[in-house]
Backbone bond lengths (Angstrom), bond angles and torsions (degrees), N, CA, C in turn:
res aa  C-N    CA-C-N  psi(-1)  N-CA   C-N-CA  omega(-1)  CA-C   N-CA-C  phi
1 M - - - 1.424 - - 1.506 112.98 -
2 D 1.377 116.07 -31.50 1.453 120.25 177.85 1.510 112.58 -61.49
3 R 1.254 117.02 -35.20 1.486 121.73 -175.91 1.509 111.87 -63.93
4 L 1.324 119.04 -29.81 1.453 119.34 -177.91 1.553 111.63 -78.09
5 N 1.286 119.08 -18.03 1.459 122.32 179.46 1.473 113.65 -94.07
6 K 1.331 119.43 -11.03 1.467 120.06 -175.66 1.569 109.44 -94.11
7 F 1.343 113.71 147.38 1.461 119.82 178.16 1.540 107.28 -78.30
8 D 1.327 115.21 127.98 1.451 120.46 178.94 1.566 108.17 -114.73
9 P 1.358 116.56 114.66 1.443 119.41 -177.25 1.547 112.81 -65.50
10 F 1.294 117.62 -28.56 1.487 121.73 178.98 1.498 109.13 -64.39
11 V 1.299 118.42 -41.19 1.490 120.92 -179.43 1.528 108.61 -66.36
12 A 1.340 116.79 -40.38 1.497 118.51 177.87 1.541 112.45 -64.15
13 I 1.330 116.48 -39.73 1.476 120.99 179.70 1.518 109.97 -65.67
14 V 1.314 117.91 -38.80 1.445 119.86 178.69 1.523 113.43 -74.04
15 A 1.320 116.53 -34.02 1.450 120.07 -174.74 1.528 115.52 -83.40
16 I 1.324 117.10 -25.57 1.479 121.22 -176.26 1.548 114.32 -62.68
17 P 1.364 121.07 -49.97 1.475 120.92 179.47 1.524 114.47 -53.32
18 P 1.347 119.43 -49.73 1.443 117.25 178.10 1.537 114.73 -61.18
19 V 1.336 114.28 -36.64 1.483 117.27 179.85 1.514 109.64 -66.50
20 L 1.300 115.98 -44.35 1.501 117.99 178.07 1.486 112.18 -63.86
21 G 1.291 117.69 -39.47 1.520 119.43 178.26 1.535 109.21 -65.46
22 T 1.273 120.07 -39.33 1.437 121.46 177.66 1.528 112.05 -63.41
23 I 1.332 116.01 -41.93 1.432 121.93 178.31 1.544 110.26 -63.33
24 A 1.356 116.17 -43.25 1.482 120.77 -178.78 1.539 108.77 -63.77
25 W 1.311 117.82 -42.37 1.525 121.40 -178.82 1.510 107.10 -65.26
26 L 1.347 120.10 -40.47 1.418 120.39 177.99 1.552 113.54 -60.98
27 V 1.349 112.91 -39.41 1.458 119.07 176.76 1.545 110.84 -63.37
28 V 1.299 119.31 -39.65 1.435 122.97 174.90 1.525 112.19 -61.96
29 L 1.344 116.58 -44.76 1.432 119.93 177.84 1.558 114.09 -63.60
30 V 1.312 115.37 -38.38 1.459 119.39 177.64 1.534 109.82 -68.24
31 M 1.333 115.76 -40.49 1.527 117.79 177.89 1.543 110.71 -65.09
32 T 1.337 116.12 -34.56 1.470 119.73 175.46 1.508 112.05 -59.87
33 E 1.344 114.19 -44.05 1.477 118.64 -177.75 1.579 108.89 -70.66
34 V 1.305 117.22 -36.90 1.452 119.56 -176.59 1.525 110.41 -71.23
35 F 1.292 117.55 -45.73 1.496 120.59 -173.70 1.501 113.70 -94.31
36 G 1.306 120.53 -10.83 1.480 124.96 173.13 1.497 114.86 86.38
37 H 1.308 120.89 3.15 1.489 120.50 177.34 1.475 107.04 -147.25
38 H 1.350 116.44 151.13 1.401 123.42 -178.37 1.535 109.78 -81.13
39 P 1.284 121.17 126.63 1.433 122.90 -179.18 1.527 116.11 -61.86
40 I 1.338 116.83 -23.06 1.430 121.18 -177.16 1.521 111.17 -103.39
41 L 1.320 116.65 -44.31 1.461 122.33 -174.24 1.530 110.97 -101.76
42 D 1.250 117.82 56.12 1.479 120.25 -175.11 1.540 110.46 -109.49
43 L 1.298 119.29 45.55 1.414 122.50 175.89 1.490 110.66 -101.39
44 Q 1.322 117.85 93.08 1.434 123.99 176.25 1.528 108.36 -102.82
45 P 1.322 117.72 133.93 1.456 118.11 178.47 1.522 111.65 -65.58
46 R 1.353 112.66 133.78 1.494 120.08 179.85 1.522 113.34 -87.74
47 N 1.343 115.87 -17.45 1.491 119.27 -177.86 1.484 106.78 -159.32
48 L 1.369 114.82 -178.66 1.498 119.46 -177.90 1.495 111.42 -64.67
49 S 1.276 119.19 -36.96 1.494 121.61 -178.62 1.524 110.23 -61.09
50 E 1.345 115.16 -46.73 1.497 119.78 178.66 1.520 111.45 -66.55
51 A 1.316 116.01 -39.56 1.496 118.56 176.34 1.558 110.68 -58.74
52 A 1.363 113.37 -42.80 1.514 114.98 179.06 1.510 108.81 -68.64
53 A 1.309 120.03 -38.40 1.468 120.19 179.12 1.539 112.92 -64.63
54 F 1.369 115.45 -34.66 1.464 122.12 178.34 1.504 111.24 -78.55
55 R 1.344 118.81 -10.56 1.469 124.29 -174.81 1.567 110.36 63.68
56 D 1.271 115.52 34.85 1.479 123.48 -175.78 1.538 105.85 -96.55
57 V 1.350 117.15 85.92 1.445 122.23 -178.64 1.504 113.94 -65.40
58 G 1.334 115.85 -32.54 1.438 118.38 175.60 1.492 113.33 -62.42
59 A 1.323 116.68 -44.93 1.473 120.31 176.58 1.515 111.96 -65.80
60 L 1.318 118.53 -34.26 1.454 120.42 177.27 1.541 110.52 -61.89
61 V 1.301 116.78 -47.02 1.485 119.62 179.43 1.486 111.83 -65.42
62 R 1.358 118.82 -42.54 1.413 123.08 178.53 1.495 112.39 -61.97
63 L 1.337 118.75 -44.24 1.436 122.45 -179.03 1.497 113.27 -67.52
64 V 1.362 117.19 -37.65 1.465 119.89 178.45 1.548 108.11 -69.90
65 D 1.314 115.01 -42.28 1.497 118.34 177.13 1.558 112.59 -59.92
66 A 1.322 114.94 -32.60 1.452 120.33 176.67 1.487 115.96 -76.11
67 G 1.363 113.93 -6.40 1.529 117.94 174.77 1.493 114.27 110.79
68 E 1.309 120.05 1.06 1.464 117.69 179.49 1.558 110.60 -73.01
69 N 1.268 115.31 143.88 1.468 125.84 -175.59 1.529 108.49 -81.56
70 P 1.327 118.93 118.19 1.483 121.72 179.30 1.508 113.47 -70.04
71 N 1.340 120.04 -4.76 1.399 123.35 177.24 1.563 112.91 -104.41
72 H 1.293 116.26 -1.07 1.488 120.76 -176.29 1.492 110.35 -88.51
73 P 1.354 116.81 127.98 1.485 119.88 177.55 1.501 112.23 -62.20
74 G 1.302 114.85 149.75 1.445 120.74 177.53 1.527 110.66 -141.45
75 E 1.296 116.47 155.56 1.485 122.46 -177.98 1.513 109.62 -78.50
76 V 1.275 116.43 132.56 1.488 121.71 174.82 1.542 106.21 -113.24
77 R 1.342 115.23 124.04 1.452 122.56 -178.67 1.521 113.34 -54.59
78 A 1.317 115.13 151.38 1.491 121.55 173.34 1.530 110.67 -56.94
79 G 1.335 115.43 138.09 1.408 120.65 175.90 1.527 116.44 89.29
80 V 1.293 116.80 -7.93 1.489 120.13 178.18 1.503 108.30 -81.23
81 I 1.316 117.80 -54.85 1.463 123.25 177.63 1.502 109.58 -114.71
82 L 1.279 116.25 -50.27 1.481 121.47 -177.31 1.539 107.43 -119.59
83 P 1.398 117.57 162.00 1.406 118.31 -179.62 1.510 115.16 -64.69
84 E 1.340 115.77 -23.99 1.456 119.17 -178.97 1.549 108.77 -111.41
85 T 1.332 114.66 161.28 1.448 120.99 175.23 1.548 109.37 -63.95
86 T 1.324 117.31 136.84 1.462 121.46 -178.02 1.499 110.16 -140.73
87 T 1.336 115.60 158.36 1.441 120.66 176.58 1.541 108.17 -112.56
88 L 1.321 115.65 125.97 1.449 124.23 -176.15 1.539 111.74 -136.52
89 V 1.283 118.88 152.14 1.474 120.29 167.01 1.567 104.73 -77.33
90 P 1.253 117.00 155.11 1.497 119.24 -175.82 1.559 113.91 -56.50
91 I 1.342 118.04 -37.24 1.490 117.11 177.45 1.503 112.96 -63.72
92 E 1.346 114.43 -37.80 1.503 118.09 175.95 1.515 111.03 -63.58
93 A 1.316 117.62 -40.82 1.481 122.04 179.54 1.531 108.41 -65.61
94 A 1.301 119.29 -41.14 1.451 121.05 177.36 1.485 113.73 -66.39
95 A 1.340 115.28 -38.49 1.487 119.63 179.71 1.573 107.63 -68.57
96 A 1.301 116.98 -40.95 1.451 120.46 179.27 1.543 111.27 -64.22
97 S 1.322 116.93 -30.02 1.462 122.82 177.94 1.515 111.07 -80.40
98 R 1.330 117.26 -3.36 1.514 121.84 175.95 1.529 111.26 67.65
99 Q 1.335 118.29 38.13 1.448 122.34 -175.93 1.525 111.70 -120.75
100 A 1.308 117.76 93.17 1.437 121.31 179.85 1.561 111.89 -61.39
101 E 1.315 115.45 -36.32 1.469 118.97 179.41 1.537 112.09 -61.98
102 T 1.338 117.33 -38.03 1.411 122.85 179.59 1.552 109.73 -70.29
103 V 1.291 116.60 -40.15 1.474 121.01 175.26 1.526 109.27 -59.64
104 Q 1.328 118.16 -45.12 1.424 122.31 -178.87 1.560 110.43 -65.34
105 L 1.346 116.42 -41.30 1.439 118.34 177.20 1.539 113.14 -61.47
106 L 1.291 114.93 -41.15 1.466 119.64 179.08 1.600 110.83 -63.11
107 L 1.302 115.14 -38.69 1.435 119.45 176.64 1.531 110.75 -67.72
108 D 1.348 116.01 -35.93 1.454 118.76 175.45 1.502 114.64 -68.65
109 L 1.346 115.78 -28.13 1.459 123.95 -179.48 1.532 113.01 -84.66
110 G 1.336 114.12 0.11 1.509 115.66 173.84 1.502 116.58 113.15
111 A 1.377 115.71 2.11 1.475 117.76 179.03 1.523 109.80 -69.14
112 S 1.280 118.61 142.36 1.479 120.46 179.64 1.539 108.18 -120.10
113 L 1.294 114.32 156.65 1.445 121.12 -179.71 1.498 110.04 -119.54
114 D 1.368 118.51 115.95 1.439 120.77 168.91 1.527 106.86 -93.29
115 A 1.243 119.03 179.60 1.461 123.21 -175.08 1.513 110.59 -60.08
116 D 1.335 119.13 -44.72 1.457 121.59 -177.25 1.547 110.95 -68.07
117 S 1.338 117.62 -49.11 1.464 118.44 -178.54 1.533 109.93 -64.84
118 W 1.293 118.05 -36.90 1.461 121.16 178.66 1.527 109.74 -61.55
119 Q 1.334 117.34 -45.40 1.426 119.43 -178.13 1.535 112.50 -66.38
120 R 1.342 116.64 -38.89 1.482 120.74 175.84 1.522 110.75 -60.14
121 A 1.327 115.11 -46.94 1.472 119.06 -179.95 1.572 110.57 -64.08
122 W 1.318 115.62 -40.70 1.466 118.87 177.60 1.523 110.66 -61.29
123 C 1.316 117.48 -45.35 1.448 119.96 -175.48 1.543 113.41 -74.48
124 V 1.258 117.42 -26.65 1.498 120.37 -175.19 1.551 110.03 -78.79
125 S 1.347 116.94 -16.62 1.447 119.93 -177.02 1.539 109.33 -121.58
126 D 1.308 115.57 139.02 1.429 119.94 173.53 1.560 111.58 -115.20
127 H 1.355 112.83 11.45 1.446 119.99 -179.60 1.551 111.06 -72.05
128 P 1.298 119.15 127.95 1.492 118.31 -176.60 1.534 112.33 -62.72
129 G 1.362 117.51 -38.39 1.466 118.21 178.67 1.509 113.66 -62.23
130 V 1.343 116.36 -40.99 1.438 122.50 179.04 1.525 110.73 -64.79
131 R 1.368 113.56 -46.53 1.432 117.50 -177.33 1.593 112.21 -67.25
132 S 1.332 115.90 -36.46 1.476 117.10 178.62 1.517 110.67 -66.11
133 L 1.322 117.21 -37.16 1.451 120.76 178.41 1.582 110.02 -69.25
134 L 1.333 115.89 -43.41 1.470 117.25 177.05 1.483 112.16 -62.69
135 A 1.314 119.63 -32.95 1.447 122.48 179.94 1.479 109.55 -61.50
136 L 1.315 119.14 -31.53 1.483 123.04 -178.56 1.562 110.06 -68.82
137 Y 1.309 114.89 -27.73 1.501 120.06 -174.11 1.559 110.85 -109.73
138 R 1.286 115.68 16.75 1.453 118.16 -174.76 1.572 112.36 -68.02
139 P 1.328 116.82 119.08 1.465 120.32 173.28 1.535 109.66 -63.76
140 E 1.320 115.20 151.69 1.452 122.09 -173.49 1.558 110.31 -60.39
141 A 1.319 118.70 -36.79 1.452 122.36 -178.41 1.498 115.35 -82.32
142 A 1.361 117.23 -8.20 1.447 119.14 -178.68 1.543 112.53 -73.44
143 L 1.329 113.75 142.22 1.467 121.70 176.51 1.525 112.16 -101.55
144 Q 1.316 116.20 140.85 1.460 122.20 -179.36 1.543 106.90 -92.64
145 Q 1.294 119.06 22.76 1.462 121.72 177.72 1.569 109.81 -106.99
146 C 1.282 112.81 141.45 1.443 117.60 178.19 1.557 108.44 -117.35
147 A 1.311 115.73 147.29 1.430 121.11 177.92 1.523 109.54 -66.53
148 E 1.328 114.07 139.03 1.454 119.66 177.04 1.519 109.87 -69.56
149 P 1.345 117.38 137.72 1.510 116.98 -179.57 1.479 114.09 -68.26
């Protein structure tokens, strides 16, 4: 019974880090509520290409419904697909993200593939699911050859 009434520094040393971590996380959550966006998870797609790169199908549908062109190239921020900022059409961004479902959704939403865009999408992805889907939509003039790096 004596042990329960004595201060044990080891218990305090072990208990303080989780308590401080919990308090810090609560501060982050309060700041999120106050300022309206999460300081860590604030990656919202700016255009169709970024939505495709993020695999955000809800944003894809909303943006197309709002009138964005699924064949129009958009800027994708550095670090999302490639280390540098790049400009891609949404199907290329979906192919680079290795998401056959997103490629199919874009096609269902009205994206079209000419020979050049098909070849860029083909070459940017090595995913078998993406490539088998693209093979179904291959324009006659499109080449299945990619330039050597």
